C-alpha positions as CSV (number, residue, x, y, z in Angstrom):
1,X,13.6,17.4,16.6
2,X,12.1,20.0,14.5
3,X,8.7,20.1,13.3
4,X,8.7,21.7,10.2
5,X,9.6,20.0,7.1
6,X,11.4,22.3,4.5
7,X,10.5,21.9,0.8
8,X,12.2,25.3,0.2
9,X,15.6,23.4,-1.9
10,X,17.2,21.3,1.5
11,X,18.0,18.2,0.5
12,X,16.3,15.2,1.9
13,X,17.8,11.7,2.7
14,X,15.7,8.1,3.0
15,X,16.7,5.7,5.3
16,X,15.2,2.7,4.2
17,X,14.0,4.5,0.7
18,X,12.9,1.3,-1.2
19,X,9.8,1.2,1.6
20,X,6.2,1.3,-0.6
21,X,5.7,4.2,1.4
22,X,8.6,6.1,1.7
23,X,9.6,5.1,-1.9
24,X,5.9,7.2,-2.8
25,X,7.1,10.2,-0.9
26,X,11.1,10.5,-2.1
27,X,9.3,9.6,-5.7
28,X,7.2,13.5,-5.4
29,X,10.2,15.1,-3.8
30,X,12.4,14.1,-6.8
31,X,9.8,15.5,-9.4
32,X,9.4,18.2,-7.8
33,X,13.4,18.8,-8.3
34,X,14.1,18.5,-4.9
35,X,17.6,16.9,-3.9
36,X,16.8,13.7,-2.8
37,X,18.9,10.4,-1.9
38,X,18.2,7.3,0.1
39,X,19.7,3.8,1.3
40,X,18.1,0.8,1.2
41,X,20.1,-3.0,0.9
42,X,18.8,-4.2,-2.1
43,X,18.1,-2.9,-5.3
44,X,14.4,-3.3,-6.7
45,X,12.2,-1.7,-9.4
46,X,11.0,0.8,-7.0
47,X,14.9,1.8,-6.3
48,X,15.4,1.6,-9.9
49,X,12.5,4.3,-10.6
50,X,13.7,6.6,-8.3
51,X,17.2,6.3,-9.9
52,X,15.8,7.5,-13.1
53,X,14.0,10.5,-11.9
54,X,17.4,11.7,-10.1
55,X,17.6,10.3,-6.7
56,X,21.0,9.2,-5.3
57,X,20.5,6.4,-4.0
58,X,23.3,4.2,-1.7
59,X,23.2,0.0,-1.4
60,X,23.3,-0.1,2.4
61,X,22.1,1.4,5.7
62,X,25.7,3.1,7.0
63,X,26.8,5.6,8.9
64,X,29.3,6.3,6.0
65,X,26.5,7.6,4.1
66,X,26.2,10.9,5.2
67,X,29.8,11.3,4.9
68,X,28.4,12.8,1.3
69,X,26.9,15.7,3.1
70,X,29.9,16.8,4.9
71,X,31.8,16.7,1.6
72,X,29.5,18.6,-0.2
73,X,28.6,21.3,2.1
74,X,32.9,21.9,2.6
75,X,32.9,21.9,-1.5
76,X,33.0,25.9,-1.4
77,X,29.2,25.4,-1.7
78,X,28.4,24.3,-5.1
79,X,25.4,23.4,-3.7
80,X,24.3,19.3,-3.4
81,X,25.7,17.5,-6.2
82,X,23.8,17.2,-9.9
83,X,23.8,13.5,-8.8
84,X,21.3,14.8,-6.5
85,X,19.0,17.1,-9.0
86,X,20.8,20.2,-7.9
87,X,22.8,22.4,-10.2
88,X,25.2,25.5,-9.7
89,X,23.0,27.8,-10.2
90,X,23.0,29.3,-6.5
91,X,26.7,29.3,-6.4
92,X,25.6,31.9,-9.4
93,X,23.1,33.7,-8.0
94,X,24.8,34.3,-4.9
95,X,28.4,35.5,-6.7
96,X,30.4,33.2,-4.6
97,X,33.5,32.0,-6.5
98,X,35.8,31.4,-3.6
99,X,37.1,27.9,-2.6
100,X,36.9,28.6,1.2
101,X,34.3,27.2,3.3
102,X,30.8,28.3,3.6
103,X,29.1,30.4,5.8
104,X,27.7,28.5,9.0
105,X,24.1,29.6,7.6
106,X,24.5,28.1,4.1
107,X,26.3,25.0,5.5
108,X,23.1,24.0,7.7
109,X,21.3,24.8,4.7
110,X,22.5,22.3,2.8
111,X,22.1,19.7,6.1
112,X,19.8,16.7,4.7
113,X,16.4,16.4,6.3
114,X,16.4,12.6,6.9
115,X,13.7,10.6,6.8
116,X,12.7,8.1,8.3
117,X,10.1,4.6,9.0
118,X,8.8,2.8,12.1
119,X,10.5,0.3,10.5
120,X,14.2,1.9,11.4
121,X,15.4,1.7,14.9
122,X,17.4,3.8,16.6
123,X,20.7,1.7,16.5
124,X,20.4,1.4,13.0
125,X,24.2,3.4,12.3
126,X,22.8,5.4,9.5
127,X,20.0,7.1,11.9
128,X,22.9,7.2,14.8
129,X,25.4,9.4,12.6
130,X,22.3,11.7,11.5
131,X,21.6,12.4,15.6
132,X,25.5,13.2,16.0
133,X,25.6,15.2,13.6
134,X,22.7,17.0,14.2
135,X,20.3,16.7,11.0
136,X,16.7,17.5,11.1
137,X,15.1,14.1,11.5
138,X,11.5,12.8,11.0
139,X,9.3,10.4,10.6
140,X,7.5,9.4,7.4
141,X,4.5,10.3,8.6
142,X,5.9,14.1,9.5
143,X,6.9,14.3,5.4
144,X,3.5,12.8,4.4
145,X,1.7,15.7,6.7
146,X,3.9,18.7,5.3
147,X,2.9,17.0,1.8
148,X,-0.9,17.0,2.6
149,X,-0.8,20.7,4.4
150,X,0.8,22.1,0.9
151,X,-2.2,20.5,-1.1
152,X,-5.9,20.4,-1.4
153,X,-5.9,16.7,0.0
154,X,-7.7,13.8,0.2
155,X,-6.4,11.0,2.7
156,X,-7.6,7.8,2.5
157,X,-7.5,5.7,6.1
158,X,-8.9,2.2,7.2
159,X,-8.3,-0.6,8.3
160,X,-8.6,-2.3,5.2
161,X,-9.3,-1.2,1.6
162,X,-6.6,1.8,2.3
163,X,-4.8,1.2,-1.1
164,X,-7.9,0.4,-3.3
165,X,-9.8,3.1,-2.4
166,X,-7.1,5.7,-2.5
167,X,-6.1,4.4,-6.0
168,X,-9.5,4.4,-7.2
169,X,-10.1,7.9,-6.1
170,X,-6.4,8.9,-7.6
171,X,-7.5,6.8,-11.0
172,X,-10.7,8.7,-10.9
173,X,-9.8,12.5,-10.2
174,X,-6.8,11.7,-13.3
175,X,-9.4,10.3,-15.5
176,X,-11.2,13.3,-14.8
177,X,-8.4,15.6,-16.1
178,X,-7.7,16.8,-12.6
179,X,-3.9,16.1,-12.5
180,X,-4.0,14.7,-9.0
181,X,-0.5,13.9,-7.4
182,X,-0.9,10.5,-5.2
183,X,0.9,8.8,-3.2
184,X,-0.5,5.0,-2.2
185,X,0.7,2.0,-0.7
186,X,0.7,0.1,-4.0
187,X,1.6,0.2,-7.2
188,X,-0.8,0.8,-9.9
189,X,-0.4,0.5,-13.5
190,X,-2.3,3.5,-14.4
191,X,0.7,6.0,-13.4
192,X,3.5,3.6,-12.9
193,X,4.1,3.0,-9.6
194,X,3.0,3.7,-6.3
195,X,3.3,7.8,-6.8
196,X,2.7,10.3,-9.3
197,X,3.1,13.9,-9.2
198,X,0.6,16.3,-11.0
199,X,-0.1,19.6,-11.8
200,X,-3.6,20.1,-10.0
201,X,-4.1,21.0,-6.5
202,X,-5.0,18.1,-5.2
203,X,-3.2,15.2,-3.3
204,X,-4.9,12.0,-2.6
205,X,-3.0,10.2,-0.3
206,X,-2.9,6.8,1.6
207,X,-3.4,7.1,5.3
208,X,-1.8,4.4,8.0
209,X,-2.9,3.9,11.1
210,X,-0.2,1.0,12.3
211,X,2.2,3.2,14.1
212,X,-0.4,6.1,15.3
213,X,1.2,8.7,13.1
214,X,-2.5,9.1,11.0
215,X,-3.0,11.4,13.9
216,X,-0.6,13.8,12.5
217,X,-2.7,14.2,9.2
218,X,-4.9,17.2,8.6
219,X,-6.5,16.4,4.8
220,X,-9.3,18.7,3.7
221,X,-11.3,15.3,2.7
222,X,-10.6,12.4,5.0
223,X,-12.0,8.8,4.0
224,X,-12.5,6.2,6.9
225,X,-12.9,2.8,5.1
226,X,-13.7,0.8,8.6
227,X,-12.1,0.0,11.7
228,X,-10.6,-2.9,13.4
229,X,-7.7,-4.1,15.5
230,X,-5.1,-4.9,12.8
231,X,-1.7,-4.2,14.7
232,X,-1.6,-5.9,18.2
233,X,1.7,-4.8,17.9
234,X,1.1,-1.3,18.3
235,X,-2.3,-1.5,20.2
236,X,-3.7,-3.0,23.1
237,X,-7.1,-2.5,22.0
238,X,-9.5,-1.7,19.5
239,X,-10.3,1.3,22.0
240,X,-6.8,2.5,21.6
241,X,-7.6,2.1,17.5
242,X,-10.7,4.2,17.6
243,X,-9.4,7.1,19.2
244,X,-6.3,7.3,16.8
245,X,-9.2,7.5,14.2
246,X,-11.2,10.0,16.4
247,X,-8.1,12.3,16.5
248,X,-7.9,11.9,12.6
249,X,-11.7,12.2,12.1
250,X,-11.3,16.0,14.0
251,X,-8.6,16.9,11.9
252,X,-10.6,16.8,8.5
253,X,-12.0,19.3,7.1
254,X,-14.8,16.8,5.7
255,X,-14.8,13.5,6.7
256,X,-16.5,10.6,4.5
257,X,-17.2,7.3,6.1
258,X,-18.6,4.0,5.7
259,X,-21.6,3.6,7.8
260,X,-21.4,-0.5,7.2
261,X,-18.5,-0.8,9.9
262,X,-20.5,-1.1,12.8
263,X,-17.4,0.7,14.9
264,X,-17.1,3.5,12.8
265,X,-21.2,4.1,12.9
266,X,-20.7,4.0,16.8
267,X,-17.9,6.4,17.6
268,X,-17.6,8.7,14.8
269,X,-19.9,11.2,13.0
270,X,-19.1,11.5,9.2
271,X,-19.6,14.5,7.5
272,X,-20.9,12.2,4.0
273,X,-21.7,8.8,4.3
274,X,-21.6,5.7,2.2
275,X,-22.9,2.1,2.3
276,X,-24.2,-0.9,0.7
277,X,-27.9,-1.1,1.5
278,X,-30.6,1.1,0.8
279,X,-32.0,1.0,4.2
280,X,-29.1,2.2,5.7
281,X,-29.8,6.1,5.0
282,X,-26.4,7.1,3.9
283,X,-25.5,9.6,1.5
284,X,-24.4,7.5,-1.0
285,X,-25.8,3.9,-1.7
286,X,-26.5,0.7,-3.6
287,X,-29.2,-1.3,-4.7
288,X,-29.7,-4.0,-7.5
289,X,-26.6,-5.4,-7.2
290,X,-25.4,-8.6,-9.1
291,X,-21.3,-10.0,-8.3
292,X,-20.6,-12.0,-10.7
293,X,-16.8,-13.7,-12.1
294,X,-16.1,-10.9,-14.5
295,X,-17.2,-8.4,-11.7
296,X,-19.9,-6.1,-10.2
297,X,-22.7,-4.0,-10.9
298,X,-25.0,-2.2,-8.8
299,X,-27.4,1.1,-9.4
300,X,-26.3,3.6,-7.2
301,X,-28.3,6.5,-5.0
302,X,-27.4,9.6,-4.2
303,X,-29.5,10.4,-1.5
304,X,-33.1,10.0,-2.8
305,X,-32.2,10.1,-6.6
306,X,-30.7,7.9,-8.7
307,X,-27.3,8.5,-10.2
308,X,-26.9,5.5,-13.0
309,X,-25.3,2.3,-12.4
310,X,-21.7,1.4,-12.0
311,X,-19.9,-1.1,-13.5
312,X,-16.4,-3.0,-11.4
313,X,-13.9,-5.0,-12.7
314,X,-13.1,-6.0,-9.6
315,X,-14.6,-8.4,-7.4
316,X,-16.8,-9.1,-3.9
317,X,-18.5,-6.6,-1.7
318,X,-15.6,-4.9,-0.3
319,X,-14.7,-3.3,-3.3
320,X,-17.8,-2.2,-4.3
321,X,-17.4,-0.4,-1.0
322,X,-14.8,1.0,-1.9
323,X,-15.8,2.3,-4.8
324,X,-18.7,3.6,-3.5
325,X,-16.4,5.8,-0.9
326,X,-14.6,7.3,-4.7
327,X,-18.0,7.9,-5.7
328,X,-18.9,10.1,-2.9
329,X,-15.2,12.2,-3.0
330,X,-15.8,12.5,-6.6
331,X,-19.4,13.7,-6.2
332,X,-17.8,16.3,-3.5
333,X,-15.2,17.8,-5.6
334,X,-18.1,18.6,-8.1
335,X,-17.3,15.5,-11.1
336,X,-20.8,14.2,-13.1
337,X,-21.4,10.7,-12.5
338,X,-21.0,9.8,-15.7
339,X,-17.1,10.9,-15.4
340,X,-16.6,8.8,-12.3
341,X,-19.1,5.9,-13.6
342,X,-16.4,5.9,-17.1
343,X,-13.5,6.4,-14.7
344,X,-14.3,3.6,-12.3
345,X,-15.7,0.8,-15.5
346,X,-12.1,1.4,-16.4
347,X,-10.1,0.9,-13.5
348,X,-7.5,-2.2,-13.2
349,X,-6.7,-2.4,-9.5
350,X,-3.4,-2.3,-7.6
351,X,-0.7,-4.4,-7.6
352,X,-0.8,-6.9,-5.3
353,X,-4.2,-6.4,-4.6
354,X,-6.2,-10.2,-6.6
355,X,-3.1,-9.4,-9.0
356,X,-3.4,-12.1,-11.8
357,X,-0.1,-13.2,-12.6
358,X,-0.3,-15.2,-15.2
359,X,-1.9,-18.9,-16.6
360,X,0.0,-21.5,-17.2
361,X,-1.4,-25.0,-17.7
362,X,-4.7,-24.0,-17.4
363,X,-3.9,-22.9,-14.0
364,X,-4.5,-19.3,-12.3
365,X,-1.6,-17.9,-10.3
366,X,-3.0,-14.8,-8.5
367,X,-1.5,-12.5,-5.9
368,X,-3.1,-10.8,-2.7
369,X,-1.8,-8.7,0.1
370,X,-4.6,-9.8,2.4
371,X,-3.2,-10.7,5.9
372,X,-6.2,-10.0,8.5
373,X,-8.6,-12.9,8.8
374,X,-11.7,-10.2,7.4
375,X,-9.2,-9.7,4.1
376,X,-8.9,-13.3,3.9
377,X,-12.3,-14.1,4.1
378,X,-13.0,-11.3,1.5
379,X,-10.8,-11.8,-0.9
380,X,-11.5,-15.9,-0.6
381,X,-14.9,-14.8,-1.0
382,X,-14.3,-12.9,-4.4
383,X,-12.1,-15.3,-5.5
384,X,-15.0,-18.0,-4.9
385,X,-17.1,-15.8,-7.8
386,X,-14.6,-17.2,-10.4
387,X,-14.1,-20.8,-9.3
388,X,-17.2,-23.1,-9.8
389,X,-16.6,-27.1,-9.1
390,X,-14.5,-29.1,-10.6
391,X,-11.9,-26.4,-10.4
392,X,-10.2,-25.9,-7.1
393,X,-9.7,-22.8,-5.2
394,X,-6.2,-23.1,-3.5
395,X,-5.1,-21.0,-0.7
396,X,-1.5,-20.6,0.2
397,X,-1.2,-18.3,3.3
398,X,1.6,-16.9,4.7
399,X,1.1,-15.4,8.3
400,X,2.1,-12.0,9.1
401,X,3.9,-11.3,12.5
402,X,3.5,-13.2,15.0
403,X,1.2,-10.7,17.0
404,X,-1.3,-10.3,14.7
405,X,-1.2,-14.3,14.2
406,X,-1.6,-15.1,17.5
407,X,-4.0,-12.2,18.6
408,X,-6.5,-13.8,15.4
409,X,-5.5,-17.4,15.9
410,X,-9.3,-18.3,16.3
411,X,-10.4,-15.6,13.4
412,X,-7.7,-17.2,11.1
413,X,-9.2,-20.5,12.0
414,X,-12.3,-19.7,10.6
415,X,-11.6,-17.6,7.5
416,X,-10.4,-20.1,5.0
417,X,-14.1,-22.0,4.9
418,X,-14.3,-20.8,0.7
419,X,-10.9,-22.5,-0.1
420,X,-11.1,-26.2,-1.2
421,X,-7.5,-26.7,0.1
422,X,-5.5,-24.2,2.6
423,X,-1.5,-24.6,2.3
424,X,-0.1,-22.8,5.5
425,X,3.9,-21.5,5.9
426,X,6.1,-20.4,8.6
427,X,5.5,-16.9,10.1
428,X,6.7,-14.0,8.3
429,X,8.4,-11.9,11.3
430,X,8.5,-8.4,9.9
431,X,11.0,-7.5,11.8
432,X,9.5,-9.0,15.2
433,X,11.3,-11.7,17.3
434,X,9.8,-14.9,17.6
435,X,9.0,-15.4,21.2
436,X,8.1,-19.1,20.8
437,X,4.5,-18.9,21.3
438,X,3.2,-19.2,18.1
439,X,3.8,-20.9,15.1
440,X,2.3,-22.1,11.4
441,X,2.0,-25.1,12.6
442,X,-0.6,-24.1,15.1
443,X,-1.9,-21.9,12.6
444,X,-2.7,-24.9,10.3
445,X,-4.1,-27.1,13.1
446,X,-6.7,-24.1,14.1
447,X,-7.6,-23.9,10.6
448,X,-7.8,-27.6,10.6
449,X,-10.7,-27.5,12.8
450,X,-12.9,-26.1,10.7
451,X,-11.3,-27.4,7.1
452,X,-10.2,-31.3,5.4
453,X,-7.5,-30.0,3.4
454,X,-5.1,-27.8,5.2
455,X,-1.1,-28.3,4.9
456,X,1.5,-26.9,6.6
457,X,4.7,-26.3,4.4
458,X,7.4,-23.9,6.5
459,X,9.4,-22.9,4.2
460,X,8.9,-20.9,0.9
461,X,11.0,-23.9,-0.9
462,X,8.8,-26.7,0.7
463,X,5.7,-25.1,-0.5
464,X,6.8,-24.2,-3.8
465,X,7.9,-27.7,-4.3
466,X,4.3,-29.0,-2.9
467,X,2.8,-26.8,-5.0
468,X,4.4,-27.8,-8.5
469,X,3.2,-31.7,-7.3
470,X,0.3,-30.6,-6.4
471,X,-1.8,-28.2,-8.6
472,X,-3.6,-29.2,-11.8
473,X,-5.2,-28.0,-14.6
474,X,-8.2,-25.4,-13.8
475,X,-7.2,-24.9,-10.2
476,X,-7.3,-21.1,-8.9
477,X,-3.9,-20.4,-6.6
478,X,-3.9,-17.5,-4.2
479,X,-0.8,-16.3,-2.3
480,X,-2.2,-14.7,0.7
481,X,0.1,-12.0,2.8
482,X,2.4,-9.2,3.1
483,X,5.2,-10.8,3.3
484,X,7.2,-12.3,0.7
485,X,5.6,-15.2,-0.3
486,X,4.7,-13.8,-3.8
487,X,8.6,-14.6,-4.5
488,X,7.8,-17.8,-5.6
489,X,5.0,-17.5,-7.7
490,X,7.5,-16.8,-10.9
491,X,9.1,-20.4,-10.0
492,X,6.0,-22.0,-9.4
493,X,4.6,-20.8,-12.5
494,X,7.5,-21.4,-14.6
495,X,7.6,-25.3,-13.9
496,X,3.8,-25.5,-15.5
497,X,4.9,-23.5,-18.2
498,X,7.8,-25.9,-18.9
499,X,4.2,-28.5,-18.3
500,X,2.0,-26.2,-21.2
501,X,5.6,-26.6,-23.4
502,X,6.1,-30.5,-22.9
503,X,2.6,-30.9,-23.7
504,X,2.3,-29.0,-26.8
505,X,5.7,-30.8,-27.9
506,X,3.7,-34.4,-27.2
507,X,1.1,-33.5,-29.5
508,X,3.2,-32.5,-32.2
509,X,4.7,-35.8,-32.5
510,X,1.7,-37.6,-32.0
511,X,0.4,-35.3,-35.5
């Protein structure tokens, strides 16, 4: 397998282009006027966005997709078709007007670089066809590593908070006029998706540790928010996770780390540190903190000097910590605190990170990606700030992966203390085989040891039906999980939207 990604004009073909990480990379390449194609079994707003910037998409993952490149190579080397964003300028420049096949070196130059994620296994027919034909094949992380080398890069790693922290940093740099390129694992309204191409020299990227590929990245600035075991499908122990982060840290020119994580504090030596505690000795810290229903306020210190007050719309301690990481990056890059302060105050957050989807019949519907016990607990703690009795905080949780659910069952059991009611679904497999050792009902039983109101509704349909019978005005319905639970939010909202309409009709008839 070649170890060099080529940005000189060779085409890229993504197997599973619609994934949140794959699509972000594909978007940046397409915006750089490189030929991009890809396959995915579902058409979504993400794939439609890629098509709008010139990517050519196939509606399935089939070996015949790669015939597309064979036919273009054999067609008088008119280059990659316009569907892939390439004009015939190469043909004109080379003086080639013959209908005979191109020389072998030109054939090789038009072979697509095939990009796969860990989700694509070796029995995938498209992947197999690429192997058989000798196409260069790269993991998604190889492409990200190459992009990181192409820029003055900031790579944000950590078990929790990566998406919010990288989005915050990208937003601060954007508001500061640095025009960064951004590649993150969530969608942000400020740039209309999960990626943007800037004209500036800086790339802000989210760096994922889930499959060990974090060790390939060599950014100018690395950020580590925290370190926990979150992917027992890949790592057998916390020690293995620590080793990956140590490798990443050794490859960063500057490492920024959070001292509030004991594991990070014990095993890494960041160049620049941050903490929510003034007595931690961190380079950046806070005091005079107030956590309220409409956001967080804190006084920020840079070592022994007060920088000023920070206002953050995002809720909870974890998001204040994420914002402090952005402060540390911004200051290292030479930004004035007033610029950082102004940007953070207007940041609305990323989608699926405590995202308010709407309000119907005085019921709030919020979508959050939390899928680890620490994330669930932190998210519910933040939500509790907004929900006071007699209003109820309803947690609807879809466990994600059998391996994670089994490994952290005891931690999940204690993570829902801030909820007034908990609804548990069956486990979202995320492609893992069901070995029959853990079920959603067992998750309910474990939580019920510590919580009075816990309900098991195995299917999305049964969850939807339960919520339409159970929710009442004033409730705060918080949908938690990294799977497909959020698909039912619109239909539950529609039900209560109709209740709003019916109530209005009755009132008008009475008057």
